[in-house]
C-alpha angles and dihedrals in degrees: 000000000000092000093047091056087074093056103085106152123213103220094190092055096048095050126229094246091076123090114256095246089053090053091051092048092049092051092052092044089051091057091049090051090051092053096247087126114037129200109293095020119129113238118222114291127252095264093049092049092047091053095044098048096033092229136126126275090247090056091052091047090052090050091050092051090049092051089050093050090049090053098245098116141016127214120237116197114256090353111073137237123326132193110258134200108267123246103241093204087080108280092125132041113262095027125139137215121265119254116274123260110248123232124259114270113240097218142012116260140198109253114253114241109277097222094149091061096067094050088047092051093048092048092054091056089071113106089218129063135045116291112207092143112074119062096233128120119244116247092256089072096050129088095243097155093046091049091050088058090046092054091050090049091048092051091047099045107027105046102142094039091053093050094051131074114270097217121190129320087035139223111349094214091057093046090052090052092049091051089056092050092047089062087074087060089053092251118141103203139155126224089251089061091063129084120190116225140181094265130311091290091067090045091056091046093051091046093053093045090052097052106030144052128210110285094029122133118245122191114222136174118261117252095028142171108288093219088065090053089053090055092048089050093048092050093050094244130144121239119220106196116218116195117248126209111231091232107032103026132219114032106240090192092057091043091054090051090050092051090053093050105037138040094247111188099185142002123216118199143162105211093172116062098330124214118269102007099043091216126155119221112221114249094245090056091048088058091046089051092053093046093046091056095037093059091053096042093242115147118235115217105201118201106199100164093132095041096114094045102077116142093224090063092234115117105231122223118267118235084235088071089071093051112120101163104040091255097132119084103201118204131185144135145193093248094108098040108034110015134323093215095061090069093207110156136148145195139203100208099180115208091358093066095111093050093045092048091053093047090050092052093045094050107038104000095216145352120252109273102214098061090047093053093043092053090047090054091049094048089054089064124081088229092085094066091047089049091052091052091053092044094051091051093047093048092049090051094048094047089053092048091050091047091051092048093049092050090047099047108026123083119279116274096040115151122211134189122247103223118204090198145347120058111268129103125207114212124195119196129191116293111272096038114126115217092176088065089044090051092055094046092047093047090055087056094049097260120118125200132167110244115220095243089076091067097064136054087230106084093217103040118109091015087145092054136075140183124228126200108225096185093089125104109279104228138148086266091056092051090047090053091054089046090052092050089050091049092054090048093049091048094047 
């Protein structure tokens, strides 16, 4: 009866003209809106609801079916009803439309200097304030205690390996563990196919350096991860922005048009839970993407850093799994699932492995040995899969809470993404809104956000959009910060 204690219905507010089962459904939906039941939580059972509302079983069953039709809950056989993520195309009350798909850019461009990024990064280093800007999970989501044990085990059992250089391709034990995990992504790899890197960022950098020269054109999703744009800028490349659908990802039709018009030397994509949209490309379109580029001899650089963080719990296939000719350079890391500060990433660069290995050695010589061995110890334990299950659930809950808060506090007409995984939310405001100005005002008040202009090579594109990191502790202060952002937007 603990859950039912929260269900105190206000009869005057519901109105006596409604049928009783509608009143019950509205009371339960109200508690979901208020966050008393989060995504994935089981709502009170039929008997508890019957006792609480003093109604018949048939009335409760009718209320449950209504909640299911409205998109608030989903039935699980022999288990009950659970709060579901709401369909933002209108299936549930209070939803919002998805962000619009942008138009195809007519020409590749040099990336504008990303000056805002450094001030944003420095601001998020502050121990005070509310960080909604950087896509990094708060420590409460990370397996700190388990990693402490893994470090102790690595120090105890791997003395000589830790003291020596870990030259490319990196620690064998870690590469063997990664190969086992990649089987879940349908990738049949060998340890010698893997190269350890300092995070996914270095993997992307090495991949681009291996397949391009300064001045080359690189096709990227739009909007895209701003760290990628920094790399493109630093390497003197040109970004050709390909529109991405907020549900299915990179537009293959627009990409094909771009390949016909421009000498594209590489394509960078995030088929699984892209940043910032969080969308998941269907498997058949992943295969089409690989074949489209394969026929033209264009390398695909796949960023799969969020691949294990899908809300459904099922690990989606990597585009790499469709690679027959070694044309996909796969990049990932443990920064989002174990700890950002470890900087343990990896790549499977296909036929470019020799070039990438040399570039890695020439630029940073080796990766630190101790973090590699500690991660290898941790991956050998069953705890990592349990940790991932908890993390997926927590991220789904926090994304839903952020979505609810944005819809409650931001101006009417706001559009929000519907992530299938990861932990970031893309918010689109009415045309004419300026999130760069909002960023500056919020930063002065101790709240950091990522303005939309960072996610395009065009310094003015997506000015009316912003990205929010949902992997922060959801507290009264967090809700107040969203309310404050909404208040500035409504006043401006």
